[in-house]
C-alpha positions in Angstrom: 64.2 -24.4 18.6 61.0 -23.3 16.4 63.1 -20.8 15.0 65.4 -23.2 13.8 62.6 -25.2 12.3 61.4 -22.7 10.6 65.1 -21.8 9.2 65.8 -25.4 8.8 62.3 -25.7 6.1 62.8 -22.4 4.5 66.3 -23.6 3.6 65.0 -26.5 2.4 62.0 -26.3 0.5 63.5 -23.3 -0.9 66.2 -25.5 -2.5 64.1 -28.6 -3.0 61.5 -26.8 -5.4 64.0 -24.9 -7.6 64.3 -26.5 -11.3 68.2 -26.1 -11.5 68.2 -28.8 -8.3 65.6 -31.0 -10.0 67.1 -30.4 -13.6 70.7 -31.5 -11.6 68.6 -34.3 -9.9 67.0 -36.0 -13.0 70.0 -34.9 -15.2 72.8 -36.4 -13.7 71.9 -39.8 -13.9 71.4 -39.7 -17.5 74.3 -38.2 -17.7 75.7 -41.0 -15.6 74.5 -43.2 -18.0 75.4 -41.9 -21.2 78.6 -41.5 -19.9 78.8 -45.0 -19.4 77.8 -45.6 -22.8 80.6 -43.7 -24.1 83.7 -45.4 -22.1 82.0 -49.0 -22.7 82.6 -48.2 -26.5 85.8 -46.7 -26.5 87.3 -49.5 -24.3 85.4 -52.0 -26.9 86.0 -49.6 -29.5 89.2 -51.7 -32.6 90.3 -49.0 -34.8 90.0 -49.5 -38.5 93.3 -48.2 -39.4 95.0 -50.7 -41.1 98.8 -51.1 -40.6 101.4 -53.1 -42.9 104.4 -53.3 -42.0 107.8 -54.8 -44.0 110.2 -56.7 -42.2 114.1 -57.1 -43.2 115.0 -59.6 -41.2 118.8 -59.2 -40.7 119.1 -61.0 -37.3 118.0 -63.8 -38.9 115.0 -64.5 -35.9 112.4 -64.9 -37.5 112.5 -68.2 -39.0 109.6 -69.2 -38.4 107.9 -66.5 -39.8 105.8 -63.7 -37.8 102.4 -63.6 -36.5 99.8 -60.5 -37.8 97.5 -58.0 -35.5 94.1 -57.1 -35.5 95.1 -54.7 -38.5 98.7 -55.0 -38.2 100.0 -57.0 -41.2 103.7 -58.4 -41.4 105.7 -59.2 -44.1 108.8 -60.8 -44.2 111.1 -59.3 -47.6 114.4 -59.6 -49.0 114.5 -56.3 -50.4 117.9 -54.0 -49.8 117.3 -51.5 -47.0 118.3 -48.6 -49.2 116.3 -49.7 -51.9 113.2 -49.8 -50.1 114.0 -46.3 -48.3 113.9 -44.5 -51.9 111.2 -46.1 -53.3 109.1 -46.4 -50.0 106.1 -44.3 -51.7 105.5 -47.1 -54.8 105.1 -49.5 -52.1 102.0 -50.2 -49.5 103.8 -50.4 -46.3 103.4 -48.1 -43.3 107.1 -48.9 -42.0 110.3 -50.6 -42.3 111.2 -52.7 -39.0 114.8 -54.2 -39.0 115.5 -57.2 -36.5 118.9 -57.2 -34.4 121.5 -59.2 -34.9 121.1 -62.7 -31.5 125.0 -61.2 -30.6 126.1 -62.7 -27.1 123.5 -65.2 -25.3 123.6 -63.4 -22.4 123.0 -60.0 -24.3 119.8 -58.8 -22.1 118.8 -55.3 -24.5 118.7 -54.8 -28.1 118.3 -52.0 -30.5 115.5 -52.5 -33.7 115.2 -50.1 -36.0 111.7 -49.4 -37.6 111.8 -46.8 -40.3 108.3 -44.8 -41.2 107.2 -41.2 -42.1 104.8 -40.8 -39.0 105.4 -41.2 -35.6 105.7 -44.2 -33.3 102.1 -44.9 -31.7 101.6 -46.3 -28.6 99.2 -48.9 -29.5 102.0 -50.0 -32.1 105.5 -50.2 -30.3 104.7 -52.8 -27.9 103.4 -54.8 -30.5 106.1 -55.0 -32.8 108.4 -55.3 -29.2 106.2 -58.5 -28.4 107.2 -59.7 -31.6 111.1 -59.3 -31.4 111.5 -60.3 -28.0 109.5 -63.5 -28.3 111.7 -64.5 -31.1 115.0 -63.8 -29.8 114.0 -65.8 -26.9 112.8 -68.8 -29.5 116.0 -68.1 -30.6 118.3 -68.0 -28.0 116.4 -71.7 -26.2 117.6 -73.0 -29.7 120.8 -72.3 -29.4 121.0 -73.4 -25.9 119.7 -76.7 -26.8 116.8 -76.4 -24.2 113.4 -77.9 -23.9 110.4 -74.8 -24.6 108.5 -77.4 -22.4 110.8 -77.9 -19.5 110.9 -74.2 -19.2 107.3 -73.0 -19.0 106.9 -75.7 -16.1 109.6 -73.3 -14.6 106.8 -70.8 -14.2 104.6 -71.5 -11.3 101.1 -69.3 -10.4 100.9 -68.7 -6.3 97.8 -68.2 -5.0 97.8 -67.2 -1.0 95.2 -67.8 0.5 94.2 -66.2 4.2 93.0 -68.2 6.2 92.6 -66.8 10.0 94.2 -67.9 13.2 91.5 -67.4 15.2 88.1 -69.1 14.7 85.8 -66.3 15.2 88.0 -64.1 12.7 86.6 -63.7 8.9 89.6 -62.9 7.2 87.6 -63.7 3.5 89.6 -64.7 0.3 92.1 -62.3 -1.5 88.8 -61.1 -3.6 87.8 -59.3 -0.2 90.5 -57.3 0.0 90.3 -56.2 -3.6 86.3 -55.8 -2.6 87.5 -53.8 -0.1 89.8 -51.7 -1.3 86.9 -50.2 -4.1 85.0 -50.2 -1.0 86.7 -47.8 1.0 87.4 -45.8 -2.1 84.0 -45.2 -3.1 82.7 -44.2 0.2 86.3 -41.6 1.0 85.1 -40.4 -2.8 81.7 -40.0 -1.5 83.1 -38.0 1.1 85.6 -35.9 -0.7 83.1 -34.8 -3.2 80.0 -34.2 -0.8 82.4 -31.7 1.6 83.4 -29.9 -0.8 79.9 -29.6 -3.3 77.1 -28.8 0.1 80.2 -27.0 2.4 80.3 -24.8 -0.7 76.5 -24.9 -1.0 76.2 -23.6 2.3 78.9 -20.5 1.6 76.7 -19.6 -1.4 74.1 -19.3 0.0 75.8 -17.2 2.9 77.2 -15.0 0.5 74.1 -14.7 -1.4 71.8 -13.4 1.7 74.7 -11.1 2.7 75.3 -9.3 -0.2 71.7 -8.9 -1.2 71.7 -7.7 2.8 68.8 -9.9 3.2 70.1 -11.1 6.2 69.6 -7.9 8.0 65.9 -8.6 7.8 66.4 -12.2 9.1 68.5 -10.7 12.3 66.4 -8.5 13.2 64.2 -11.2 14.4 67.0 -14.8 14.0 69.8 -15.3 16.6 73.1 -14.9 14.5 73.7 -19.0 15.4 70.8 -20.3 14.8 70.7 -18.6 11.5 74.0 -20.0 10.2 72.8 -23.4 12.2 69.4 -23.9 10.5 71.3 -23.0 7.4 73.8 -26.1 7.6 71.2 -28.5 8.7 69.1 -27.5 5.8 71.2 -27.4 3.1 72.4 -31.0 4.4 69.1 -32.2 4.2 69.0 -31.0 0.7 71.8 -33.1 0.0 70.8 -36.0 1.4 67.5 -36.2 -0.3 69.4 -35.6 -3.9 72.2 -38.0 -2.8 69.0 -40.4 -2.1 67.2 -39.9 -5.4 70.9 -41.1 -7.0 71.2 -44.0 -4.8 67.9 -45.1 -6.8 67.8 -43.6 -10.0 71.6 -44.4 -11.1 71.3 -48.0 -10.7 67.9 -48.1 -12.5 70.0 -46.5 -15.6 72.8 -48.8 -14.8 70.6 -51.6 -15.3 68.9 -49.9 -18.4 71.3 -49.4 -20.4 72.9 -53.2 -19.9 69.4 -54.5 -21.0 69.7 -51.6 -24.0 73.1 -52.2 -25.2 74.4 -55.7 -24.0 76.8 -54.7 -22.1 79.4 -57.7 -21.4 82.4 -58.4 -18.9 84.0 -61.0 -17.2 87.3 -60.9 -15.8 89.7 -61.2 -18.6 88.4 -57.5 -19.4 89.7 -56.0 -16.3 93.4 -54.6 -16.8 94.4 -55.8 -13.6 92.2 -58.7 -12.8 93.8 -61.0 -10.0 95.3 -64.6 -11.0 92.5 -66.4 -9.2 89.4 -65.1 -11.7 91.5 -65.2 -14.6 88.8 -66.9 -17.5 86.3 -66.8 -14.3 82.3 -67.5 -16.5 80.8 -63.6 -15.9 78.1 -65.4 -13.9 80.7 -67.0 -11.4 82.5 -63.6 -11.2 79.7 -62.2 -9.9 78.7 -65.0 -7.4 81.7 -64.8 -6.2 81.4 -61.2 -6.0 77.9 -61.2 -4.2 79.5 -63.6 -1.4 82.4 -61.9 -0.7 79.9 -58.4 -0.2 77.7 -60.4 1.9 80.5 -61.1 4.6 81.6 -57.9 5.2 79.4 -56.3 8.7 77.2 -54.1 6.6 74.9 -53.7 10.4 78.6 -52.0 11.6 79.8 -50.3 8.0 77.2 -47.9 7.3 75.6 -46.6 10.5 79.7 -45.4 11.3 79.8 -43.9 7.7 76.7 -42.2 8.3 78.5 -40.8 11.8 81.3 -39.6 10.0 79.7 -38.4 6.7 77.5 -36.2 9.2 80.7 -35.4 11.5 82.2 -34.4 8.7 79.7 -32.0 6.6 78.9 -29.8 9.8 82.2 -29.8 10.8 83.7 -28.2 7.1 80.4 -27.0 6.3 80.2 -24.6 9.4 83.9 -24.0 8.4 82.6 -22.4 4.8 79.6 -20.5 6.7 82.2 -18.8 8.5 84.0 -18.3 5.6 81.3 -16.7 3.2 80.3 -14.7 6.2 83.5 -13.1 6.2 83.5 -12.3 2.2 82.9 -9.0 0.9 81.9 -8.2 -2.8 85.5 -9.2 -4.1 85.0 -12.5 -4.4 88.4 -13.1 -5.6 89.5 -11.8 -2.3 87.5 -13.8 -0.3 88.6 -17.3 -2.3 91.7 -17.2 -0.3 90.3 -17.8 2.6 88.9 -20.8 1.5 92.1 -22.2 1.0 92.8 -23.6 4.8 89.7 -26.0 4.5 90.5 -27.0 1.2 94.0 -28.5 1.9 92.9 -30.6 4.6 90.3 -32.0 2.5 92.4 -32.9 -0.8 95.6 -34.2 1.7 92.7 -36.8 3.7 92.2 -37.8 0.0 95.8 -39.0 -0.9 96.5 -40.1 2.4 93.1 -42.4 1.7 95.0 -43.8 -1.4 97.6 -44.9 1.3 95.7 -46.0 3.4 93.5 -48.6 1.1 97.0 -50.1 0.9 97.8 -50.7 3.7 95.0 -50.0 5.9 96.9 -50.2 9.8 99.7 -48.3 8.5 101.1 -45.3 10.9 99.7 -43.1 8.8 96.3 -44.3 8.5 95.8 -44.9 11.9 97.2 -41.8 13.2 94.7 -39.9 10.2 92.2 -41.6 11.2 91.8 -40.3 14.5 93.0 -36.3 13.5 89.4 -34.7 13.0 89.9 -32.8 9.6 91.6 -36.0 8.0 88.7 -38.3 9.9 85.8 -38.5 7.9 87.2 -38.9 5.1 90.2 -41.6 5.8 88.5 -43.6 8.5 84.9 -45.1 6.0 88.2 -45.5 4.2 89.1 -48.4 6.6 85.9 -49.4 7.9 86.0 -52.9 5.0 89.3 -53.6 6.8 87.9 -54.0 10.1 90.2 -51.6 12.3 89.9 -52.1 15.9 87.3 -51.1 18.0 89.2 -48.7 20.2 90.7 -47.1 17.3 87.2 -46.5 16.1 85.8 -45.0 19.3 88.7 -43.1 20.0 88.0 -41.5 16.2 84.5 -40.9 16.6 84.9 -39.3 20.0 87.9 -36.8 18.0 85.3 -36.3 15.3 82.3 -35.2 17.6 84.4 -32.7 20.2 85.7 -31.1 17.3 82.4 -31.0 15.3 81.3 -28.7 18.4 84.1 -26.9 18.5 84.5 -25.9 15.2 80.3 -24.9 14.9 81.0 -23.2 18.1 83.7 -21.2 16.4 82.4 -20.3 13.4 79.3 -19.2 15.1 81.3 -16.4 16.8 82.7 -15.3 13.8 79.3 -15.8 11.8 77.5 -13.4 14.2 80.3 -10.7 13.3 81.2 -11.1 9.7 77.6 -11.9 8.7 76.9 -7.7 9.4 80.5 -6.5 8.1 80.7 -4.3 4.8 83.0 -2.8 2.8 86.4 -4.5 4.6 89.1 -6.4 3.3 89.0 -9.6 5.7 92.4 -11.7 7.1 92.3 -14.7 8.4 93.8 -13.3 11.5 90.9 -11.0 12.2 88.6 -13.3 11.7 90.4 -15.0 14.8 90.1 -11.6 16.3 86.5 -12.3 16.1 86.0 -15.0 17.9 87.0 -13.4 21.1 84.7 -10.2 20.6 82.0 -9.5 23.1 
């Protein structure tokens, strides 16, 4: 036990005192703040490019005129198309829109011509289609002698309000489901990234000590298994330290960016804003979100998330440590050994996307039981209150697999860490498990 504490202390303080660790810990929140500023600027940016479009209304659908858009101007003209195309350079137009004829009232697909010397942009195409669609609709309403107000009355907005069957159930509002999906995705993405980042950090640490022959000196006084376990725990503590620092610095950075640049966001600026939030004031929206956040069982979600994080980290870090011990000087050949480890992590992340949309589906439930998937999939289901028996089975399977994989990795580590000059395969690593 004393040796294990010394190894953990060495691994932790050696990395925490490095300049690279301090720089990454401090620069990452700053980079995140710059990223937020740039993204907000891009989303709020409006092109200053002016587009002038000549409209030849051959179909006669723009009798009431045509509305302009930001920096996009339309002008109805009566000039002949051939003449306009021939002398196009003499006019101050960027394109020519020719409207289609109305034709049969039952016709639903129309083909409009837009003449230009440049490619049709993704920003301009939907605007042209919207103007034509609106004009054709008005023409059909007029020819069918329909009342516009009566047609609008046919459109209904439906808000689904969940209600509990049992008094003890907490179903929340429609916004609660959306918040639960966001929380689940954030936790799954955190698990996905930390498993890769800190698992690979363990592997690189093992490789560095092996290639520099330092491990030969350490093995003379420390058994291989405590050495591997101490390295895993030490690197994990480094990761937790960095994550805690980011958890404090990133919100402070976001608050500072918001105060400095005054970014404003309301429900109308959200591309996928639900109907119940349309036009809601920013303060009311924030208050609604905070109310829904307070309704979640955080006393259960956070401890379970920590358990899944520790289980997933120890499980995958042990596998990365075993692979690192088997790698030689040729890193290109050794990287192929990490493929069986990375595939389950990637698959689990994709399963999480489906699990958030349907948290109680068969795929989500069984993936929550499978130990290689559960550290990523199950945290994404926690905000949706899965049954307690599913959580219990998932944790027991994860714990048993974690202990088993740590033991198996230790068997591989004790042989591979002192093996040089030989190309190792997965089959060869499997033999090391049973070697005395």
